[in-house]
N, C-alpha and C positions, 0 to 999 in steps of 0.2 A: 108101326112100321115107322121108318127112318124116311125122312124125304130131305133129299137133298139134291144140291146144283152145281151147276160150274157158276160162279157171279163174275169174275175178271178174269182174264190172262193180261200178264205183263210181257211189253214186248219192250225190249234196251231203246232207248234210241238216241239220236248226238244233243238233237236240239227238240225244244215242245213246239215251238212255233214251226218251225220246217217239220215236221212230223204233223200237224195241226192242217198247216197246207195242202199236205200227201191228202190225210185218211177225211179231211169233211172238203175241203177241195178240190180234189180228185175222184176220190172214189166214192165222196158223197155220203161219209158218215156223219150221222147226228153227233154234236157235243153232248155231253152226258154234263159234264162236272170238268169243271178248270177251276181249282184251287188251291191259292198259295200255301203254303203251310211254314211259316217264318222260322219255328224253333228245329226245322229242320234243312230251311231254306232250298225247299223242292215244291214244285207245284202237284197237285192228285187231277191228273189229265184222265179221262175217262171219256173213250170215244164207243158208238156201237152203230151198224149197218143200219140204212134206213127200214123200219118196219118193224124189225126185231125187239123179242121180248126176253132173249135168251143170253147168255153170257157177254158180257164188253170186252172192249180193249183197254187197258191201261196204260197209257203210253208212260214207260217210266225213263225219265233221262239217267245216262250213267251217271253215278253218282260218286265211283270209284278207279283208281286207273285200271284194275283187273275187271271192271268190267266193259268196257269199251271196245276189248275184242272180239266180244259177244255180238255187238253192233252190226246187224246184218247177217248173222249165221249163229242166229240162235238154237240150230239143230245139227249143224255138221254139216250143212249141205241140203240137206233135206228139205221136203215142202214141210212148212212150220203150222199154217192156219188153212184153213177151207173155209169159202166163202160161200154160202149155199144163196142160189139166185133159183129164179121161177124163168129165168128166158139168157141163158149162156150168152149164144151169139149178140141179144140185144146189147147185156154187159161190155163183151170183147170190144164187139167197135165202136161203143163211146168210150171205153177206159182205151183205145186204141187213137183215136180222135184226141184224145188228151195227154198223150206222149207215153202212156203206162207200158211199159216192156213186157213183151210176153213170152216166152220160153217155148211154149208148145201150144200151139192153136186147137177151135173147139175141136174134142176126140169124143167120141162114142167107144164107150163101155157098156158091159151087161148092166152096172148101176146107174149109168146116168150119162150125162155128157158134160166133160169136162176141158178146161183151158187152165193152164198152170202163168200167173205173172211174177210180178218184181214188185216189192214194196219199194219203196225210194231209198232203202237201205240194203237190200238186194236179197233179205229173204224172200223165201218162196213161197206164194198164195195158192192154193188148187180154188178155181172160181165151178161151181159145180152146181149142174142141174140134176137132180136124180131122178131116175127114171120112175116113171107111172106105177105104183103098186110095189117100188121099193121101201121096204120095213121103216127107213127115215123119212120118206117123202113126205107125208104128213106132220112131222114135228118141225114147232116153230124154233 
């Protein structure tokens, strides 16, 4: 039987350091790797939510002019990434205190409690606390 999992999700960013200031400095993500690659004049920058053992986020600086319009609009205005938490209300309050913009306050749905926030470039993220018993609730 084949076993596969997502390793990285690439997020196009304008600048590595400003992206790190947001993801590590504000969201509290862990910096997994920040390695300069001289042959391509870029950095391999990987971050992960605290306590996660799942897919990581590769902060990929736009390297061509045609990539720049996608900074902040990687999915045409739809929610791009889903950040699972064990307490939406706690994280919502903490993120608001740090100046993170929310476009939807914590709201209850059948599958759980969700708030929508914007990253520093305007990509939409769902902050999700799954309901007990939800089929994905126990997954990391």
